mmCIF file as gemmi writes it, N, C-alpha and C atoms, coordinates in Angstrom:
data_model
loop_
_atom_site.group_PDB
_atom_site.id
_atom_site.type_symbol
_atom_site.label_atom_id
_atom_site.label_alt_id
_atom_site.label_comp_id
_atom_site.label_asym_id
_atom_site.label_entity_id
_atom_site.label_seq_id
_atom_site.pdbx_PDB_ins_code
_atom_site.Cartn_x
_atom_site.Cartn_y
_atom_site.Cartn_z
_atom_site.occupancy
_atom_site.B_iso_or_equiv
_atom_site.pdbx_formal_charge
_atom_site.auth_seq_id
_atom_site.auth_asym_id
_atom_site.pdbx_PDB_model_num
ATOM 1 N N . MET Axp A 1 ? 221.61 52.307 76.697 1 0 ? 1 A 1
ATOM 2 C CA . MET Axp A 1 ? 220.94 53.505 76.841 1 0 ? 1 A 1
ATOM 3 C C . MET Axp A 1 ? 220.701 54.117 75.493 1 0 ? 1 A 1
ATOM 4 N N . LYS Axp A 2 ? 221.393 53.942 74.563 1 0 ? 2 A 1
ATOM 5 C CA . LYS Axp A 2 ? 221.07 54.794 73.092 1 0 ? 2 A 1
ATOM 6 C C . LYS Axp A 2 ? 219.63 54.209 72.79 1 0 ? 2 A 1
ATOM 7 N N . ASN Axp A 3 ? 219.405 52.826 72.951 1 0 ? 3 A 1
ATOM 8 C CA . ASN Axp A 3 ? 218.084 52.374 72.423 1 0 ? 3 A 1
ATOM 9 C C . ASN Axp A 3 ? 216.864 52.211 73.286 1 0 ? 3 A 1
ATOM 10 N N . HIS Axp A 4 ? 217.125 53.341 74.489 1 0 ? 4 A 1
ATOM 11 C CA . HIS Axp A 4 ? 215.928 53.383 75.64 1 0 ? 4 A 1
ATOM 12 C C . HIS Axp A 4 ? 214.771 54.07 75.007 1 0 ? 4 A 1
ATOM 13 N N . LEU Axp A 5 ? 213.497 53.578 75.194 1 0 ? 5 A 1
ATOM 14 C CA . LEU Axp A 5 ? 212.599 54.141 74.391 1 0 ? 5 A 1
ATOM 15 C C . LEU Axp A 5 ? 212.339 55.753 74.501 1 0 ? 5 A 1
ATOM 16 N N . TYR Axp A 6 ? 213.05 56.301 75.71 1 0 ? 6 A 1
ATOM 17 C CA . TYR Axp A 6 ? 213.015 57.894 75.671 1 0 ? 6 A 1
ATOM 18 C C . TYR Axp A 6 ? 213.744 58.375 74.665 1 0 ? 6 A 1
ATOM 19 N N . PHE Axp A 7 ? 214.774 57.951 74.205 1 0 ? 7 A 1
ATOM 20 C CA . PHE Axp A 7 ? 215.948 58.271 73.231 1 0 ? 7 A 1
ATOM 21 C C . PHE Axp A 7 ? 215.494 57.981 71.826 1 0 ? 7 A 1
ATOM 22 N N . ILE Axp A 8 ? 214.644 56.947 71.738 1 0 ? 8 A 1
ATOM 23 C CA . ILE Axp A 8 ? 214.461 56.172 70.26 1 0 ? 8 A 1
ATOM 24 C C . ILE Axp A 8 ? 214.157 56.912 68.894 1 0 ? 8 A 1
ATOM 25 N N . ASN Axp A 9 ? 213.508 57.975 69.086 1 0 ? 9 A 1
ATOM 26 C CA . ASN Axp A 9 ? 213.409 58.854 68.037 1 0 ? 9 A 1
ATOM 27 C C . ASN Axp A 9 ? 214.323 59.987 67.838 1 0 ? 9 A 1
ATOM 28 N N . ASP Axp A 10 ? 215.546 60.312 68.611 1 0 ? 10 A 1
ATOM 29 C CA . ASP Axp A 10 ? 216.362 60.942 68.591 1 0 ? 10 A 1
ATOM 30 C C . ASP Axp A 10 ? 217.719 60.64 68.211 1 0 ? 10 A 1
ATOM 31 N N . GLU Axp A 11 ? 218.502 61.393 67.66 1 0 ? 11 A 1
ATOM 32 C CA . GLU Axp A 11 ? 220.099 60.655 67.561 1 0 ? 11 A 1
ATOM 33 C C . GLU Axp A 11 ? 220.723 61.375 68.727 1 0 ? 11 A 1
ATOM 34 N N . THR Axp A 12 ? 221.394 60.448 69.417 1 0 ? 12 A 1
ATOM 35 C CA . THR Axp A 12 ? 221.76 60.572 70.831 1 0 ? 12 A 1
ATOM 36 C C . THR Axp A 12 ? 223.525 59.894 70.705 1 0 ? 12 A 1
ATOM 37 N N . HIS Axp A 13 ? 223.863 60.508 71.64 1 0 ? 13 A 1
ATOM 38 C CA . HIS Axp A 13 ? 225.713 60.051 71.401 1 0 ? 13 A 1
ATOM 39 C C . HIS Axp A 13 ? 225.743 59.967 73.083 1 0 ? 13 A 1
ATOM 40 N N . VAL Axp A 14 ? 226.226 58.604 73.473 1 0 ? 14 A 1
ATOM 41 C CA . VAL Axp A 14 ? 226.704 58.495 74.695 1 0 ? 14 A 1
ATOM 42 C C . VAL Axp A 14 ? 228.329 58.331 74.385 1 0 ? 14 A 1
ATOM 43 N N . ILE Axp A 15 ? 229.144 59.244 75.707 1 0 ? 15 A 1
ATOM 44 C CA . ILE Axp A 15 ? 230.201 59.253 75.638 1 0 ? 15 A 1
ATOM 45 C C . ILE Axp A 15 ? 230.793 58.149 77.163 1 0 ? 15 A 1
ATOM 46 N N . GLU Axp A 16 ? 231.597 57.128 76.942 1 0 ? 16 A 1
ATOM 47 C CA . GLU Axp A 16 ? 231.984 56.428 77.89 1 0 ? 16 A 1
ATOM 48 C C . GLU Axp A 16 ? 233.035 56.868 78.703 1 0 ? 16 A 1
ATOM 49 N N . VAL Axp A 17 ? 232.912 56.841 79.958 1 0 ? 17 A 1
ATOM 50 C CA . VAL Axp A 17 ? 234.355 57.302 80.587 1 0 ? 17 A 1
ATOM 51 C C . VAL Axp A 17 ? 234.914 56.355 81.297 1 0 ? 17 A 1
ATOM 52 N N . GLU Axp A 18 ? 236.297 56.255 81.763 1 0 ? 18 A 1
ATOM 53 C CA . GLU Axp A 18 ? 236.856 55.151 82.563 1 0 ? 18 A 1
ATOM 54 C C . GLU Axp A 18 ? 236.344 55.446 84.139 1 0 ? 18 A 1
ATOM 55 N N . ASN Axp A 19 ? 236.439 56.457 84.513 1 0 ? 19 A 1
ATOM 56 C CA . ASN Axp A 19 ? 236.231 56.975 86.055 1 0 ? 19 A 1
ATOM 57 C C . ASN Axp A 19 ? 235.15 57.913 86.041 1 0 ? 19 A 1
ATOM 58 N N . ILE Axp A 20 ? 234.052 57.739 86.647 1 0 ? 20 A 1
ATOM 59 C CA . ILE Axp A 20 ? 233.076 58.812 86.908 1 0 ? 20 A 1
ATOM 60 C C . ILE Axp A 20 ? 233.111 59.731 87.751 1 0 ? 20 A 1
ATOM 61 N N . ASN Axp A 21 ? 234.192 59.39 88.845 1 0 ? 21 A 1
ATOM 62 C CA . ASN Axp A 21 ? 234.47 60.339 89.835 1 0 ? 21 A 1
ATOM 63 C C . ASN Axp A 21 ? 234.984 61.543 89.283 1 0 ? 21 A 1
ATOM 64 N N . GLU Axp A 22 ? 235.968 61.536 87.909 1 0 ? 22 A 1
ATOM 65 C CA . GLU Axp A 22 ? 236.43 62.544 87.795 1 0 ? 22 A 1
ATOM 66 C C . GLU Axp A 22 ? 235.421 63.377 86.95 1 0 ? 22 A 1
ATOM 67 N N . MET Axp A 23 ? 234.244 62.964 86.611 1 0 ? 23 A 1
ATOM 68 C CA . MET Axp A 23 ? 233.187 63.942 85.841 1 0 ? 23 A 1
ATOM 69 C C . MET Axp A 23 ? 232.144 64.402 86.863 1 0 ? 23 A 1
ATOM 70 N N . LYS Axp A 24 ? 232.206 64.037 88.306 1 0 ? 24 A 1
ATOM 71 C CA . LYS Axp A 24 ? 231.406 64.552 89.211 1 0 ? 24 A 1
ATOM 72 C C . LYS Axp A 24 ? 231.558 65.965 89.743 1 0 ? 24 A 1
ATOM 73 N N . SER Axp A 25 ? 230.319 66.822 89.442 1 0 ? 25 A 1
ATOM 74 C CA . SER Axp A 25 ? 230.598 68.083 90.124 1 0 ? 25 A 1
ATOM 75 C C . SER Axp A 25 ? 228.865 68.459 89.739 1 0 ? 25 A 1
ATOM 76 N N . SER Axp A 26 ? 228.769 69.611 90.667 1 0 ? 26 A 1
ATOM 77 C CA . SER Axp A 26 ? 227.474 70.467 90.817 1 0 ? 26 A 1
ATOM 78 C C . SER Axp A 26 ? 226.992 71.018 89.747 1 0 ? 26 A 1
ATOM 79 N N . SER Axp A 27 ? 227.693 70.975 88.6 1 0 ? 27 A 1
ATOM 80 C CA . SER Axp A 27 ? 227.589 71.775 87.592 1 0 ? 27 A 1
ATOM 81 C C . SER Axp A 27 ? 226.829 70.723 86.54 1 0 ? 27 A 1
ATOM 82 N N . HIS Axp A 28 ? 226.038 71.116 85.816 1 0 ? 28 A 1
ATOM 83 C CA . HIS Axp A 28 ? 225.35 70.574 84.773 1 0 ? 28 A 1
ATOM 84 C C . HIS Axp A 28 ? 225.354 71.116 83.339 1 0 ? 28 A 1
ATOM 85 N N . CYS Axp A 29 ? 225.223 70.672 82.299 1 0 ? 29 A 1
ATOM 86 C CA . CYS Axp A 29 ? 224.976 71.089 81.098 1 0 ? 29 A 1
ATOM 87 C C . CYS Axp A 29 ? 224.153 70.425 80.228 1 0 ? 29 A 1
ATOM 88 N N . VAL Axp A 30 ? 223.805 71.33 79.069 1 0 ? 30 A 1
ATOM 89 C CA . VAL Axp A 30 ? 222.772 70.614 78.03 1 0 ? 30 A 1
ATOM 90 C C . VAL Axp A 30 ? 223.259 71.281 76.683 1 0 ? 30 A 1
ATOM 91 N N . ASP Axp A 31 ? 223.124 70.687 75.784 1 0 ? 31 A 1
ATOM 92 C CA . ASP Axp A 31 ? 223.282 70.352 74.203 1 0 ? 31 A 1
ATOM 93 C C . ASP Axp A 31 ? 222.318 70.15 73.531 1 0 ? 31 A 1
ATOM 94 N N . ILE Axp A 32 ? 221.289 70.92 73.204 1 0 ? 32 A 1
ATOM 95 C CA . ILE Axp A 32 ? 220.267 70.662 72.257 1 0 ? 32 A 1
ATOM 96 C C . ILE Axp A 32 ? 220.55 71.062 70.906 1 0 ? 32 A 1
ATOM 97 N N . GLN Axp A 33 ? 220.226 70.39 69.873 1 0 ? 33 A 1
ATOM 98 C CA . GLN Axp A 33 ? 220.315 70.715 68.382 1 0 ? 33 A 1
ATOM 99 C C . GLN Axp A 33 ? 218.933 70.187 68.023 1 0 ? 33 A 1
ATOM 100 N N . ARG Axp A 34 ? 218.117 70.843 67.223 1 0 ? 34 A 1
ATOM 101 C CA . ARG Axp A 34 ? 216.935 70.36 66.439 1 0 ? 34 A 1
ATOM 102 C C . ARG Axp A 34 ? 217.076 70.74 64.932 1 0 ? 34 A 1
ATOM 103 N N . ILE Axp A 35 ? 216.958 69.824 64.231 1 0 ? 35 A 1
ATOM 104 C CA . ILE Axp A 35 ? 217.209 69.996 62.566 1 0 ? 35 A 1
ATOM 105 C C . ILE Axp A 35 ? 215.504 69.969 61.96 1 0 ? 35 A 1
ATOM 106 N N . GLY Axp A 36 ? 215.167 70.968 61.237 1 0 ? 36 A 1
ATOM 107 C CA . GLY Axp A 36 ? 213.837 71.307 60.69 1 0 ? 36 A 1
ATOM 108 C C . GLY Axp A 36 ? 214.173 71.331 59.249 1 0 ? 36 A 1
ATOM 109 N N . MET Axp A 37 ? 212.67 71.409 58.609 1 0 ? 37 A 1
ATOM 110 C CA . MET Axp A 37 ? 213.086 71.526 57.555 1 0 ? 37 A 1
ATOM 111 C C . MET Axp A 37 ? 211.448 72.807 56.921 1 0 ? 37 A 1
ATOM 112 N N . SER Axp A 38 ? 211.716 73.219 55.782 1 0 ? 38 A 1
ATOM 113 C CA . SER Axp A 38 ? 210.272 73.915 55.036 1 0 ? 38 A 1
ATOM 114 C C . SER Axp A 38 ? 210.767 73.18 53.68 1 0 ? 38 A 1
ATOM 115 N N . SER Axp A 39 ? 209.794 72.996 53.216 1 0 ? 39 A 1
ATOM 116 C CA . SER Axp A 39 ? 209.196 72.124 51.98 1 0 ? 39 A 1
ATOM 117 C C . SER Axp A 39 ? 210.298 71.049 52.068 1 0 ? 39 A 1
ATOM 118 N N . ASP Axp A 40 ? 211.403 70.61 51.098 1 0 ? 40 A 1
ATOM 119 C CA . ASP Axp A 40 ? 211.783 69.221 51.248 1 0 ? 40 A 1
ATOM 120 C C . ASP Axp A 40 ? 213.171 69.143 51.558 1 0 ? 40 A 1
ATOM 121 N N . VAL Axp A 41 ? 213.552 70.76 52.173 1 0 ? 41 A 1
ATOM 122 C CA . VAL Axp A 41 ? 215.264 70.844 52.431 1 0 ? 41 A 1
ATOM 123 C C . VAL Axp A 41 ? 215.628 71.03 53.723 1 0 ? 41 A 1
ATOM 124 N N . ASN Axp A 42 ? 216.231 70.101 54.312 1 0 ? 42 A 1
ATOM 125 C CA . ASN Axp A 42 ? 216.927 70.425 55.783 1 0 ? 42 A 1
ATOM 126 C C . ASN Axp A 42 ? 217.649 71.595 56.044 1 0 ? 42 A 1
ATOM 127 N N . ASN Axp A 43 ? 217.113 72.82 56.228 1 0 ? 43 A 1
ATOM 128 C CA . ASN Axp A 43 ? 217.981 74.079 56.096 1 0 ? 43 A 1
ATOM 129 C C . ASN Axp A 43 ? 217.456 74.555 57.349 1 0 ? 43 A 1
ATOM 130 N N . GLN Axp A 44 ? 216.958 74.454 58.404 1 0 ? 44 A 1
ATOM 131 C CA . GLN Axp A 44 ? 216.61 75.221 59.881 1 0 ? 44 A 1
ATOM 132 C C . GLN Axp A 44 ? 217.24 74.434 60.76 1 0 ? 44 A 1
ATOM 133 N N . ARG Axp A 45 ? 218.218 74.988 61.566 1 0 ? 45 A 1
ATOM 134 C CA . ARG Axp A 45 ? 218.552 74.599 62.792 1 0 ? 45 A 1
ATOM 135 C C . ARG Axp A 45 ? 218.775 75.369 63.874 1 0 ? 45 A 1
ATOM 136 N N . ILE Axp A 46 ? 218.4 74.929 65.126 1 0 ? 46 A 1
ATOM 137 C CA . ILE Axp A 46 ? 218.337 75.484 66.203 1 0 ? 46 A 1
ATOM 138 C C . ILE Axp A 46 ? 219.144 74.653 67.41 1 0 ? 46 A 1
ATOM 139 N N . SER Axp A 47 ? 219.947 75.611 68.073 1 0 ? 47 A 1
ATOM 140 C CA . SER Axp A 47 ? 221.073 74.948 68.95 1 0 ? 47 A 1
ATOM 141 C C . SER Axp A 47 ? 220.943 75.698 70.194 1 0 ? 47 A 1
ATOM 142 N N . PHE Axp A 48 ? 220.724 75.154 71.143 1 0 ? 48 A 1
ATOM 143 C CA . PHE Axp A 48 ? 220.707 75.689 72.651 1 0 ? 48 A 1
ATOM 144 C C . PHE Axp A 48 ? 221.952 74.679 73.286 1 0 ? 48 A 1
ATOM 145 N N . LYS Axp A 49 ? 222.589 75.614 74.104 1 0 ? 49 A 1
ATOM 146 C CA . LYS Axp A 49 ? 223.732 75.311 74.763 1 0 ? 49 A 1
ATOM 147 C C . LYS Axp A 49 ? 223.985 75.89 75.981 1 0 ? 49 A 1
ATOM 148 N N . MET Axp A 50 ? 223.862 75.089 77.399 1 0 ? 50 A 1
ATOM 149 C CA . MET Axp A 50 ? 223.982 75.716 78.749 1 0 ? 50 A 1
ATOM 150 C C . MET Axp A 50 ? 224.751 74.985 79.865 1 0 ? 50 A 1
ATOM 151 N N . THR Axp A 51 ? 225.373 75.866 80.469 1 0 ? 51 A 1
ATOM 152 C CA . THR Axp A 51 ? 225.994 75.282 81.585 1 0 ? 51 A 1
ATOM 153 C C . THR Axp A 51 ? 225.52 76.156 82.76 1 0 ? 51 A 1
ATOM 154 N N . MET Axp A 52 ? 225.184 75.207 83.562 1 0 ? 52 A 1
ATOM 155 C CA . MET Axp A 52 ? 225.034 75.942 84.856 1 0 ? 52 A 1
ATOM 156 C C . MET Axp A 52 ? 225.629 75.166 86.555 1 0 ? 52 A 1
ATOM 157 N N . ASP Axp A 53 ? 225.621 76.187 87.592 1 0 ? 53 A 1
ATOM 158 C CA . ASP Axp A 53 ? 225.889 75.398 88.65 1 0 ? 53 A 1
ATOM 159 C C . ASP Axp A 53 ? 224.582 74.921 89.311 1 0 ? 53 A 1
ATOM 160 N N . ASN Axp A 54 ? 224.307 73.645 89.68 1 0 ? 54 A 1
ATOM 161 C CA . ASN Axp A 54 ? 223.026 73.317 90.203 1 0 ? 54 A 1
ATOM 162 C C . ASN Axp A 54 ? 222.57 74.186 91.509 1 0 ? 54 A 1
ATOM 163 N N . PRO Axp A 55 ? 223.563 74.339 92.558 1 0 ? 55 A 1
ATOM 164 C CA . PRO Axp A 55 ? 223.055 74.81 93.758 1 0 ? 55 A 1
ATOM 165 C C . PRO Axp A 55 ? 222.846 76.764 93.545 1 0 ? 55 A 1
ATOM 166 N N . ALA Axp A 56 ? 223.502 77.058 92.789 1 0 ? 56 A 1
ATOM 167 C CA . ALA Axp A 56 ? 223.081 78.325 92.494 1 0 ? 56 A 1
ATOM 168 C C . ALA Axp A 56 ? 221.986 78.927 91.55 1 0 ? 56 A 1
ATOM 169 N N . LEU Axp A 57 ? 221.754 77.816 90.451 1 0 ? 57 A 1
ATOM 170 C CA . LEU Axp A 57 ? 220.622 77.964 89.731 1 0 ? 57 A 1
ATOM 171 C C . LEU Axp A 57 ? 219.526 77.845 90.562 1 0 ? 57 A 1
ATOM 172 N N . THR Axp A 58 ? 219.435 77.029 91.484 1 0 ? 58 A 1
ATOM 173 C CA . THR Axp A 58 ? 218.083 76.458 92.306 1 0 ? 58 A 1
ATOM 174 C C . THR Axp A 58 ? 217.786 77.808 93.359 1 0 ? 58 A 1
ATOM 175 N N . ALA Axp A 59 ? 218.994 78.356 93.716 1 0 ? 59 A 1
ATOM 176 C CA . ALA Axp A 59 ? 218.783 79.632 94.518 1 0 ? 59 A 1
ATOM 177 C C . ALA Axp A 59 ? 218.359 80.635 93.874 1 0 ? 59 A 1
ATOM 178 N N . GLN Axp A 60 ? 219.02 80.963 92.676 1 0 ? 60 A 1
ATOM 179 C CA . GLN Axp A 60 ? 218.429 82.25 91.763 1 0 ? 60 A 1
ATOM 180 C C . GLN Axp A 60 ? 216.398 81.629 91.468 1 0 ? 60 A 1
ATOM 181 N N . ILE Axp A 61 ? 216.184 80.598 91.322 1 0 ? 61 A 1
ATOM 182 C CA . ILE Axp A 61 ? 215.042 80.235 90.724 1 0 ? 61 A 1
ATOM 183 C C . ILE Axp A 61 ? 213.946 80.478 91.727 1 0 ? 61 A 1
ATOM 184 N N . MET Axp A 62 ? 214.557 79.926 93.233 1 0 ? 62 A 1
ATOM 185 C CA . MET Axp A 62 ? 213.926 80.125 94.4 1 0 ? 62 A 1
ATOM 186 C C . MET Axp A 62 ? 213.455 81.636 94.587 1 0 ? 62 A 1
ATOM 187 N N . VAL Axp A 63 ? 214.548 82.527 94.291 1 0 ? 63 A 1
ATOM 188 C CA . VAL Axp A 63 ? 214.855 83.921 94.516 1 0 ? 63 A 1
ATOM 189 C C . VAL Axp A 63 ? 213.507 84.766 93.582 1 0 ? 63 A 1
ATOM 190 N N . ALA Axp A 64 ? 213.549 84.313 92.307 1 0 ? 64 A 1
ATOM 191 C CA . ALA Axp A 64 ? 212.928 84.829 91.327 1 0 ? 64 A 1
ATOM 192 C C . ALA Axp A 64 ? 211.295 84.414 91.644 1 0 ? 64 A 1
ATOM 193 N N . CYS Axp A 65 ? 211.127 83.209 92.151 1 0 ? 65 A 1
ATOM 194 C CA . CYS Axp A 65 ? 209.77 82.436 92.297 1 0 ? 65 A 1
ATOM 195 C C . CYS Axp A 65 ? 208.976 83.476 93.463 1 0 ? 65 A 1
ATOM 196 N N . ALA Axp A 66 ? 209.847 83.747 94.153 1 0 ? 66 A 1
ATOM 197 C CA . ALA Axp A 66 ? 209.306 84.477 95.615 1 0 ? 66 A 1
ATOM 198 C C . ALA Axp A 66 ? 208.945 85.95 95.197 1 0 ? 66 A 1
ATOM 199 N N . ARG Axp A 67 ? 210.083 86.496 94.385 1 0 ? 67 A 1
ATOM 200 C CA . ARG Axp A 67 ? 209.902 87.604 93.862 1 0 ? 67 A 1
ATOM 201 C C . ARG Axp A 67 ? 208.583 87.848 93.281 1 0 ? 67 A 1
ATOM 202 N N . ALA Axp A 68 ? 208.237 87.024 92.349 1 0 ? 68 A 1
ATOM 203 C CA . ALA Axp A 68 ? 206.739 86.744 91.529 1 0 ? 68 A 1
ATOM 204 C C . ALA Axp A 68 ? 205.593 86.395 92.287 1 0 ? 68 A 1
ATOM 205 N N . THR Axp A 69 ? 205.767 85.8 93.124 1 0 ? 69 A 1
ATOM 206 C CA . THR Axp A 69 ? 204.568 85.767 93.842 1 0 ? 69 A 1
ATOM 207 C C . THR Axp A 69 ? 204.181 86.738 94.7 1 0 ? 69 A 1
ATOM 208 N N . MET Axp A 70 ? 204.753 87.606 95.117 1 0 ? 70 A 1
ATOM 209 C CA . MET Axp A 70 ? 204.572 88.98 95.523 1 0 ? 70 A 1
ATOM 210 C C . MET Axp A 70 ? 203.636 90.008 94.535 1 0 ? 70 A 1
ATOM 211 N N . ARG Axp A 71 ? 203.535 89.474 93.433 1 0 ? 71 A 1
ATOM 212 C CA . ARG Axp A 71 ? 203.209 90.4 92.021 1 0 ? 71 A 1
ATOM 213 C C . ARG Axp A 71 ? 201.845 89.585 92.223 1 0 ? 71 A 1
ATOM 214 N N . GLN Axp A 72 ? 201.321 88.529 92.607 1 0 ? 72 A 1
ATOM 215 C CA . GLN Axp A 72 ? 200.194 87.672 92.331 1 0 ? 72 A 1
ATOM 216 C C . GLN Axp A 72 ? 199.459 88.215 93.446 1 0 ? 72 A 1
ATOM 217 N N . GLU Axp A 73 ? 198.16 87.832 92.883 1 0 ? 73 A 1
ATOM 218 C CA . GLU Axp A 73 ? 196.808 87.769 93.935 1 0 ? 73 A 1
ATOM 219 C C . GLU Axp A 73 ? 197.126 86.739 94.985 1 0 ? 73 A 1
ATOM 220 N N . PRO Axp A 74 ? 196.726 87.206 96.1 1 0 ? 74 A 1
ATOM 221 C CA . PRO Axp A 74 ? 196.647 86.015 97.299 1 0 ? 74 A 1
ATOM 222 C C . PRO Axp A 74 ? 196.622 84.772 97.167 1 0 ? 74 A 1
ATOM 223 N N . GLY Axp A 75 ? 197.06 83.711 97.204 1 0 ? 75 A 1
ATOM 224 C CA . GLY Axp A 75 ? 196.557 82.213 96.958 1 0 ? 75 A 1
ATOM 225 C C . GLY Axp A 75 ? 197.956 81.23 96.499 1 0 ? 75 A 1
ATOM 226 N N . CYS Axp A 76 ? 197.802 80.216 96.206 1 0 ? 76 A 1
ATOM 227 C CA . CYS Axp A 76 ? 198.725 79.193 96.001 1 0 ? 76 A 1
ATOM 228 C C . CYS Axp A 76 ? 199.229 78.928 94.344 1 0 ? 76 A 1
ATOM 229 N N . TYR Axp A 77 ? 200.081 78.941 94.117 1 0 ? 77 A 1
ATOM 230 C CA . TYR Axp A 77 ? 200.542 78.88 92.79 1 0 ? 77 A 1
ATOM 231 C C . TYR Axp A 77 ? 201.718 77.781 92.303 1 0 ? 77 A 1
ATOM 232 N N . THR Axp A 78 ? 201.491 77.141 91.384 1 0 ? 78 A 1
ATOM 233 C CA . THR Axp A 78 ? 202.75 76.708 91.002 1 0 ? 78 A 1
ATOM 234 C C . THR Axp A 78 ? 203.438 77.496 89.845 1 0 ? 78 A 1
ATOM 235 N N . MET Axp A 79 ? 204.897 77.023 89.538 1 0 ? 79 A 1
ATOM 236 C CA . MET Axp A 79 ? 205.76 77.419 88.428 1 0 ? 79 A 1
ATOM 237 C C . MET Axp A 79 ? 205.048 78.007 87.202 1 0 ? 79 A 1
ATOM 238 N N . ILE Axp A 80 ? 204.226 76.986 86.656 1 0 ? 80 A 1
ATOM 239 C CA . ILE Axp A 80 ? 203.987 77.028 85.524 1 0 ? 80 A 1
ATOM 240 C C . ILE Axp A 80 ? 202.837 78.038 85.341 1 0 ? 80 A 1
ATOM 241 N N . GLU Axp A 81 ? 202.074 78.464 86.531 1 0 ? 81 A 1
ATOM 242 C CA . GLU Axp A 81 ? 200.929 79.392 86.632 1 0 ? 81 A 1
ATOM 243 C C . GLU Axp A 81 ? 201.74 81.138 86.594 1 0 ? 81 A 1
ATOM 244 N N . ILE Axp A 82 ? 202.971 81.18 87.144 1 0 ? 82 A 1
ATOM 245 C CA . ILE Axp A 82 ? 203.34 82.434 87.305 1 0 ? 82 A 1
ATOM 246 C C . ILE Axp A 82 ? 204.046 83.122 85.872 1 0 ? 82 A 1
ATOM 247 N N . PRO Axp A 83 ? 203.612 84.404 85.21 1 0 ? 83 A 1
ATOM 248 C CA . PRO Axp A 83 ? 203.973 84.829 84.154 1 0 ? 83 A 1
ATOM 249 C C . PRO Axp A 83 ? 205.509 84.834 84.297 1 0 ? 83 A 1
ATOM 250 N N . PRO Axp A 84 ? 206.251 84.411 83.455 1 0 ? 84 A 1
ATOM 251 C CA . PRO Axp A 84 ? 207.713 84.524 83.458 1 0 ? 84 A 1
ATOM 252 C C . PRO Axp A 84 ? 208.269 85.946 83.665 1 0 ? 84 A 1
ATOM 253 N N . VAL Axp A 85 ? 207.612 87.078 83.031 1 0 ? 85 A 1
ATOM 254 C CA . VAL Axp A 85 ? 207.829 88.297 83.39 1 0 ? 85 A 1
ATOM 255 C C . VAL Axp A 85 ? 208.071 88.73 84.86 1 0 ? 85 A 1
ATOM 256 N N . ASP Axp A 86 ? 206.986 88.162 85.708 1 0 ? 86 A 1
ATOM 257 C CA . ASP Axp A 86 ? 207.021 88.632 87.164 1 0 ? 86 A 1
ATOM 258 C C . ASP Axp A 86 ? 208.109 87.734 87.875 1 0 ? 86 A 1
ATOM 259 N N . CYS Axp A 87 ? 208.777 86.944 87.32 1 0 ? 87 A 1
ATOM 260 C CA . CYS Axp A 87 ? 210.017 86.707 87.889 1 0 ? 87 A 1
ATOM 261 C C . CYS Axp A 87 ? 211.454 87.517 87.651 1 0 ? 87 A 1
ATOM 262 N N . LEU Axp A 88 ? 211.012 88.591 86.878 1 0 ? 88 A 1
ATOM 263 C CA . LEU Axp A 88 ? 212.173 89.334 86.566 1 0 ? 88 A 1
ATOM 264 C C . LEU Axp A 88 ? 212.432 90.435 87.637 1 0 ? 88 A 1
ATOM 265 N N . PRO Axp A 89 ? 213.353 91.018 88.012 1 0 ? 89 A 1
ATOM 266 C CA . PRO Axp A 89 ? 213.351 91.942 88.845 1 0 ? 89 A 1
ATOM 267 C C . PRO Axp A 89 ? 213.309 93.492 88.075 1 0 ? 89 A 1
ATOM 268 N N . GLY Axp A 90 ? 212.399 94.32 88.809 1 0 ? 90 A 1
ATOM 269 C CA . GLY Axp A 90 ? 212.09 95.375 88.356 1 0 ? 90 A 1
ATOM 270 C C . GLY Axp A 90 ? 210.713 95.676 87.669 1 0 ? 90 A 1
ATOM 271 N N . ALA Axp A 91 ? 210.159 96.47 86.797 1 0 ? 91 A 1
ATOM 272 C CA . ALA Axp A 91 ? 208.854 96.919 86.561 1 0 ? 91 A 1
ATOM 273 C C . ALA Axp A 91 ? 208.45 95.713 85.407 1 0 ? 91 A 1
ATOM 274 N N . LYS Axp A 92 ? 207.457 95.347 85.099 1 0 ? 92 A 1
ATOM 275 C CA . LYS Axp A 92 ? 207.003 94.262 84.167 1 0 ? 92 A 1
ATOM 276 C C . LYS Axp A 92 ? 207.061 95.658 82.783 1 0 ? 92 A 1
ATOM 277 N N . ALA Axp A 93 ? 206.541 96.822 82.78 1 0 ? 93 A 1
ATOM 278 C CA . ALA Axp A 93 ? 206.401 97.493 81.492 1 0 ? 93 A 1
ATOM 279 C C . ALA Axp A 93 ? 207.727 97.687 81.144 1 0 ? 93 A 1
ATOM 280 N N . GLU Axp A 94 ? 209 98.01 81.869 1 0 ? 94 A 1
ATOM 281 C CA . GLU Axp A 94 ? 210.24 98.246 81.531 1 0 ? 94 A 1
ATOM 282 C C . GLU Axp A 94 ? 210.74 96.895 80.863 1 0 ? 94 A 1
ATOM 283 N N . TRP Axp A 95 ? 210.452 95.65 81.066 1 0 ? 95 A 1
ATOM 284 C CA . TRP Axp A 95 ? 210.713 94.563 80.561 1 0 ? 95 A 1
ATOM 285 C C . TRP Axp A 95 ? 209.838 94.694 79.178 1 0 ? 95 A 1
ATOM 286 N N . ILE Axp A 96 ? 208.943 94.544 79.197 1 0 ? 96 A 1
ATOM 287 C CA . ILE Axp A 96 ? 208.138 94.399 78.049 1 0 ? 96 A 1
ATOM 288 C C . ILE Axp A 96 ? 208.71 95.399 76.859 1 0 ? 96 A 1
ATOM 289 N N . GLU Axp A 97 ? 208.844 96.829 77.576 1 0 ? 97 A 1
ATOM 290 C CA . GLU Axp A 97 ? 209.669 97.686 76.566 1 0 ? 97 A 1
ATOM 291 C C . GLU Axp A 97 ? 211.074 97.603 76.046 1 0 ? 97 A 1
ATOM 292 N N . LYS Axp A 98 ? 211.823 96.723 76.951 1 0 ? 98 A 1
ATOM 293 C CA . LYS Axp A 98 ? 213.154 96.288 76.402 1 0 ? 98 A 1
ATOM 294 C C . LYS Axp A 98 ? 213.156 95.078 75.113 1 0 ? 98 A 1
ATOM 295 N N . LEU Axp A 99 ? 212.2 94.178 75.486 1 0 ? 99 A 1
ATOM 296 C CA . LEU Axp A 99 ? 212.109 92.75 74.833 1 0 ? 99 A 1
ATOM 297 C C . LEU Axp A 99 ? 211.368 92.84 73.514 1 0 ? 99 A 1
ATOM 298 N N . VAL Axp A 100 ? 210.352 94.246 73.528 1 0 ? 100 A 1
ATOM 299 C CA . VAL Axp A 100 ? 209.757 94.505 72.018 1 0 ? 100 A 1
ATOM 300 C C . VAL Axp A 100 ? 210.201 95.124 71.034 1 0 ? 100 A 1
């Protein structure tokens, strides 16, 4: 797995477990770290860590997308065509004011 082409350019850690049944869950997690540099010094790091329950997350995304499509002109949309702010509850102007 470590030498798979998908992971070939990334530092990858694979941890073997004795019994996969003990690891089964509807939850998922991700831990991504990116190390960068400005000039010749590796001094920038961003870390993203998230744990989620898959059925709950799927339901939340479906509700958010349904909400967002009501704010669009009539038609057919994919998720990437919907502005993320339209997936949030409440007025767009309130979110922009909060986030700016």
